[in-house]
C-alpha positions as CSV (number, residue, x, y, z in Angstrom):
1,M,28.5,-19.1,-2.6
2,E,28.7,-15.3,-2.5
3,Y,28.4,-12.9,-5.4
4,E,29.1,-9.2,-5.8
5,I,26.1,-6.9,-6.4
6,C,26.6,-3.5,-7.8
7,L,23.8,-0.9,-7.8
8,E,23.5,1.9,-10.2
9,P,23.5,4.9,-10.3
10,S,24.8,5.0,-6.7
11,G,27.7,2.7,-7.4
12,I,27.2,0.9,-4.1
13,R,28.6,-2.6,-3.9
14,F,27.9,-5.5,-1.5
15,M,28.0,-9.2,-1.3
16,A,25.0,-11.5,-1.5
17,D,24.7,-15.2,-0.8
18,A,23.0,-17.4,-3.4
19,G,20.2,-18.1,-0.9
20,Q,19.6,-14.4,-0.2
21,N,17.4,-12.1,-2.2
22,I,18.8,-8.7,-3.2
23,V,16.7,-6.7,-0.7
24,E,17.6,-9.1,2.2
25,A,21.3,-8.9,1.4
26,A,21.3,-5.1,1.0
27,K,19.6,-4.7,4.4
28,Q,22.1,-7.0,6.0
29,H,24.9,-4.6,4.9
30,G,23.0,-1.6,6.1
31,I,22.2,-0.3,2.5
32,P,18.8,1.5,2.4
33,I,17.6,-0.1,-0.9
34,K,14.1,1.0,-1.7
35,H,11.6,-1.7,-0.7
36,G,8.2,-2.0,1.0
37,C,6.7,-5.3,2.0
38,A,9.8,-7.5,1.2
39,S,7.4,-10.3,0.3
40,G,6.8,-9.7,-3.4
41,S,3.4,-8.0,-3.0
42,C,4.0,-4.2,-3.4
43,G,6.6,-3.7,-6.1
44,D,8.4,-0.9,-4.5
45,C,11.7,-2.7,-4.9
46,K,11.4,-2.9,-8.7
47,G,14.7,-2.7,-10.4
48,T,16.5,-3.5,-13.7
49,I,19.0,-6.3,-14.3
50,L,21.8,-4.7,-16.3
51,S,24.1,-7.8,-16.4
52,G,24.6,-11.1,-14.7
53,D,22.6,-14.2,-14.0
54,S,19.8,-14.4,-11.5
55,E,16.7,-16.4,-10.5
56,Q,13.3,-14.5,-10.1
57,G,11.1,-15.9,-7.4
58,P,7.2,-15.6,-7.5
59,F,5.6,-12.3,-6.9
60,M,2.2,-10.6,-7.1
61,P,0.7,-10.6,-10.6
62,L,0.9,-7.3,-12.5
63,L,3.8,-5.9,-10.5
64,L,5.7,-6.2,-13.8
65,L,4.0,-5.5,-17.0
66,P,5.1,-7.5,-20.1
67,T,7.0,-4.5,-21.4
68,E,8.9,-4.2,-18.1
69,R,9.8,-7.9,-18.1
70,A,11.1,-7.5,-21.7
71,A,13.2,-4.6,-20.5
72,G,14.9,-6.7,-17.9
73,M,13.1,-5.4,-14.9
74,A,12.8,-7.5,-11.7
75,I,11.3,-7.6,-8.2
76,L,14.4,-7.4,-6.1
77,C,12.9,-8.8,-2.9
78,K,12.4,-12.1,-4.9
79,L,15.5,-11.9,-7.0
80,Y,18.4,-14.3,-6.2
81,P,21.9,-14.0,-7.6
82,R,23.4,-16.8,-9.6
83,S,26.5,-14.7,-10.6
84,D,27.8,-11.2,-9.9
85,L,25.0,-8.8,-10.7
86,H,24.9,-5.3,-12.0
87,L,21.5,-3.7,-11.2
88,R,19.7,-0.4,-11.5
89,A,18.0,0.1,-8.2
90,E,16.9,3.0,-6.1
91,V,18.7,3.7,-2.8
92,V,16.5,5.7,-0.3
93,P,18.2,8.7,1.4
94,K,18.8,8.0,5.1
95,D,16.5,10.8,6.1
96,T,14.3,10.5,9.2
97,W,11.7,12.5,11.0
98,T,10.6,12.6,14.6
99,A,6.8,12.8,15.0
100,A,4.6,13.2,18.1
101,I,1.4,11.3,18.6
102,T,-1.4,13.9,18.8
103,R,-4.5,11.7,18.8
104,L,-5.5,8.1,19.1
105,T,-9.1,7.6,18.1
106,P,-10.9,4.2,17.9
107,L,-12.6,3.7,14.5
108,A,-13.7,0.1,15.1
109,W,-13.2,-2.5,17.7
110,N,-9.8,-3.3,16.2
111,V,-8.9,-0.2,14.3
112,L,-7.3,3.0,15.6
113,E,-6.8,6.4,13.9
114,L,-3.3,7.5,14.6
115,R,-2.5,11.2,14.1
116,L,1.1,12.3,14.1
117,Q,2.7,15.8,14.0
118,P,6.2,15.6,12.5
119,E,8.9,18.0,13.8
120,R,9.3,19.4,10.3
121,P,7.4,19.1,7.0
122,Y,7.0,15.5,5.9
123,P,6.7,15.4,2.0
124,Y,4.5,12.7,0.5
125,R,2.1,12.2,-2.3
126,T,-1.5,11.1,-1.7
127,G,-1.7,7.3,-1.5
128,Q,1.9,6.8,-0.4
129,Y,2.9,5.1,2.9
130,A,5.3,6.0,5.7
131,R,7.8,3.6,7.3
132,I,7.6,3.8,11.1
133,A,10.2,2.5,13.5
134,I,8.9,0.3,16.3
135,P,9.5,1.9,19.7
136,G,12.2,0.0,21.4
137,H,13.1,-1.8,18.2
138,P,14.9,0.8,16.1
139,D,16.0,-1.7,13.5
140,Q,12.4,-2.9,12.8
141,W,10.1,-0.8,10.7
142,R,6.4,-1.1,9.7
143,S,4.7,0.5,6.7
144,Y,1.3,2.3,6.9
145,S,-0.5,4.4,4.3
146,M,-1.5,8.0,5.0
147,A,-5.3,8.2,5.0
148,T,-5.5,11.9,3.9
149,P,-3.8,14.0,1.3
150,P,-1.1,16.4,2.5
151,D,-2.5,19.6,4.0
152,A,-1.2,22.9,5.5
153,T,-1.2,21.5,9.1
154,G,1.4,18.8,8.2
155,T,-0.6,16.3,10.3
156,L,-0.2,12.6,9.2
157,V,-3.3,10.4,9.6
158,F,-3.2,6.5,9.6
159,H,-5.8,3.8,10.1
160,I,-4.1,0.9,11.9
161,R,-5.6,-2.5,12.7
162,E,-4.6,-4.4,15.7
163,L,-2.8,-7.6,14.8
164,P,-2.4,-10.5,17.3
165,G,1.3,-10.7,18.0
166,G,2.0,-7.5,15.9
167,I,4.8,-5.7,17.8
168,F,3.8,-2.2,16.6
169,S,0.1,-2.5,16.7
170,Q,0.1,-4.1,20.2
171,W,2.3,-1.2,21.4
172,L,0.0,1.3,19.8
173,F,-3.2,-0.2,21.2
174,H,-2.0,-0.9,24.7
175,E,0.9,1.3,25.6
176,A,1.1,4.4,23.3
177,Q,0.3,7.8,24.9
178,I,-0.4,11.2,23.5
179,G,3.0,13.0,23.1
180,D,5.0,9.8,22.5
181,Q,7.6,10.2,19.8
182,L,7.9,8.0,16.7
183,M,10.6,7.9,14.0
184,L,9.6,8.0,10.4
185,G,11.5,7.2,7.2
186,S,10.8,8.8,3.8
187,A,7.4,8.3,2.2
188,Q,7.3,5.5,-0.4
189,G,5.0,3.9,-2.9
190,E,3.5,4.5,-6.3
191,F,-0.2,3.9,-5.4
192,T,-1.3,7.5,-6.3
193,L,-4.1,9.2,-8.2
194,H,-3.7,9.2,-11.9
195,S,-5.2,12.6,-12.8
196,D,-4.0,12.6,-16.4
197,N,-7.1,11.1,-17.7
198,D,-10.9,11.3,-17.3
199,R,-11.8,7.6,-17.0
200,D,-14.4,6.6,-14.5
201,M,-12.8,5.3,-11.3
202,L,-13.5,1.9,-9.7
203,C,-12.1,1.6,-6.2
204,I,-12.1,-1.6,-4.2
205,A,-11.0,-1.6,-0.6
206,A,-10.9,-4.3,2.1
207,G,-10.4,-3.5,5.8
208,T,-7.9,-0.8,6.4
209,G,-7.2,-0.8,2.7
210,L,-9.8,1.9,2.8
211,S,-7.2,4.4,4.1
212,P,-5.1,5.3,1.0
213,I,-8.2,5.0,-1.2
214,E,-10.0,7.5,1.0
215,A,-7.0,9.8,0.5
216,I,-7.1,9.3,-3.3
217,I,-10.8,10.1,-3.5
218,H,-10.3,13.2,-1.2
219,E,-7.7,14.4,-3.6
220,S,-9.9,13.9,-6.6
221,I,-12.6,15.9,-4.9
222,A,-10.2,18.7,-4.0
223,L,-9.1,18.9,-7.6
224,G,-12.7,19.5,-8.6
225,R,-12.9,16.3,-10.7
226,T,-16.4,15.0,-11.3
227,R,-15.7,11.8,-13.1
228,P,-17.9,8.9,-11.6
229,I,-16.3,7.1,-8.7
230,H,-17.7,3.8,-7.5
231,L,-16.1,2.6,-4.2
232,F,-16.7,-1.0,-3.0
233,Y,-15.7,-1.4,0.6
234,G,-15.5,-4.9,2.1
235,A,-15.4,-6.2,5.7
236,R,-15.8,-9.6,7.4
237,K,-18.4,-8.5,10.0
238,Q,-20.4,-5.4,10.6
239,A,-18.3,-4.5,13.6
240,D,-15.2,-4.4,11.3
241,F,-16.6,-1.5,9.3
242,Y,-15.5,2.1,10.0
243,H,-16.2,5.5,8.4
244,L,-19.5,4.2,6.9
245,E,-21.3,7.5,8.0
246,E,-18.5,9.6,6.4
247,L,-18.7,7.6,3.2
248,A,-22.5,8.0,3.1
249,K,-22.0,11.8,3.5
250,W,-19.7,11.7,0.5
251,S,-22.3,10.0,-1.7
252,Q,-24.9,12.5,-0.6
253,Q,-22.8,15.5,-1.1
254,Y,-21.2,14.4,-4.4
255,P,-23.6,12.8,-6.9
256,H,-20.7,11.3,-8.9
257,I,-19.6,9.1,-5.9
258,T,-21.3,5.8,-5.3
259,I,-20.5,3.8,-2.2
260,T,-21.3,0.0,-1.8
261,P,-20.3,-1.6,1.5
262,T,-20.2,-5.4,1.4
263,L,-20.0,-8.1,4.1
264,S,-18.4,-11.4,3.8
265,D,-20.3,-12.9,6.7
266,T,-23.3,-14.4,4.9
267,Q,-24.7,-15.7,8.2
268,D,-25.4,-12.2,9.5
269,T,-29.2,-11.8,8.9
270,S,-29.2,-8.3,10.4
271,W,-27.1,-7.0,7.4
272,T,-29.4,-5.8,4.6
273,G,-26.6,-4.7,2.3
274,A,-24.6,-6.6,-0.3
275,H,-22.6,-9.7,0.6
276,R,-19.1,-10.7,-0.6
277,L,-16.9,-8.0,-2.1
278,L,-15.7,-9.3,-5.4
279,P,-18.9,-11.1,-6.5
280,T,-20.7,-7.8,-5.8
281,V,-18.2,-5.9,-8.0
282,A,-18.6,-8.5,-10.8
283,A,-22.4,-8.2,-10.7
284,S,-22.4,-4.4,-10.6
285,G,-21.2,-3.5,-14.0
286,H,-18.5,-4.1,-16.7
287,W,-15.4,-2.2,-15.8
288,K,-13.5,-2.3,-19.1
289,D,-13.0,1.5,-19.5
290,H,-12.3,2.3,-15.8
291,E,-9.2,3.4,-13.9
292,V,-9.0,0.9,-11.0
293,Y,-7.6,1.3,-7.5
294,L,-7.3,-1.8,-5.3
295,C,-6.1,-2.0,-1.7
296,G,-6.3,-4.9,0.8
297,G,-4.7,-8.2,1.4
298,P,-2.7,-10.0,-1.3
299,G,-5.4,-12.7,-1.8
300,M,-8.1,-10.1,-2.5
301,I,-5.8,-8.2,-4.8
302,E,-4.9,-11.3,-6.9
303,A,-8.6,-12.3,-7.1
304,A,-9.6,-8.8,-8.1
305,I,-6.9,-8.6,-10.8
306,D,-8.2,-11.8,-12.3
307,L,-11.7,-10.4,-12.2
308,L,-10.7,-7.1,-13.8
309,L,-8.7,-8.8,-16.6
310,S,-11.8,-10.9,-17.4
311,H,-13.6,-7.6,-17.8
312,E,-11.0,-6.6,-20.3
313,V,-9.5,-3.8,-18.1
314,Q,-6.1,-2.9,-19.4
315,H,-3.1,-3.8,-17.3
316,D,-1.9,-0.2,-17.0
317,H,-5.3,0.9,-15.8
318,I,-5.0,-1.3,-12.6
319,H,-3.2,0.2,-9.6
320,F,-2.9,-1.6,-6.3
321,D,-1.4,-1.6,-2.9
322,A,-1.3,-5.0,-1.2
323,F,-1.3,-4.8,2.6
324,A,1.1,-7.7,3.0
325,P,2.8,-8.6,6.3
326,N,5.7,-6.2,6.9
327,G,9.1,-7.5,6.0
């Protein structure tokens, strides 16, 4: 059975089947509804139910605070219509940029630094991500966080891990050339520095989840903030780490920054540092009064949230970006 969906304030209307979530149905009709992962992990498709009946599927904890749930807010990529629906939801302008690849630099055995130079200024806030169209597949997009704050050069920097079977990453690692052109959509995401308070910062990054957290720390430094920052950075094996030297220089240059790399491979006897990311975080302090930034896979994010809540960290002091499979 199909139902009519009306989006405010745009007034856009489209039909959705009972088995389709709102984001899926909007995309089918060519409507650029704001969304990210399309898997209930990032929260970029957050909207408000104004009227009608629906069924909310499961999503990442803390994407909706209790006050937001009470106000009728929903995660639209997991929301299924059960009647005609009237929703408040953001529609992203159909603006695109062409950007040239200017550098491809290996950071680890399976991580590349991609540098792009857009044809015209690309506006974004530190910590946000760009949607990139897959070459040869203009209807498929992938999302990657910028690894540096905006600067005068306009260069965009990304840390991209090669995924087996990943269409974009396989192209990037094995076919891409300097000068190749990519198409970008508008920057999205709310994983940004909260500079309106002086709380100590706890940052937890796994794998290439380091990229937006590096950008956020860069911005804090550029703003002249000296509140303590403790970054825990996790990898499976030593070969998976990257930027360890750069992070060590940060901690040497800025006394308020502490870096703790952790390895999940407990069988690696050559590693003399800490093992296991979240147990190391738990054993390193009580984080109640910290502003927290998390970035990595959904499993790590969920476990970290559970840990932080047990440390009495307030819901609204926890900010996260889950690197879920692209939808």
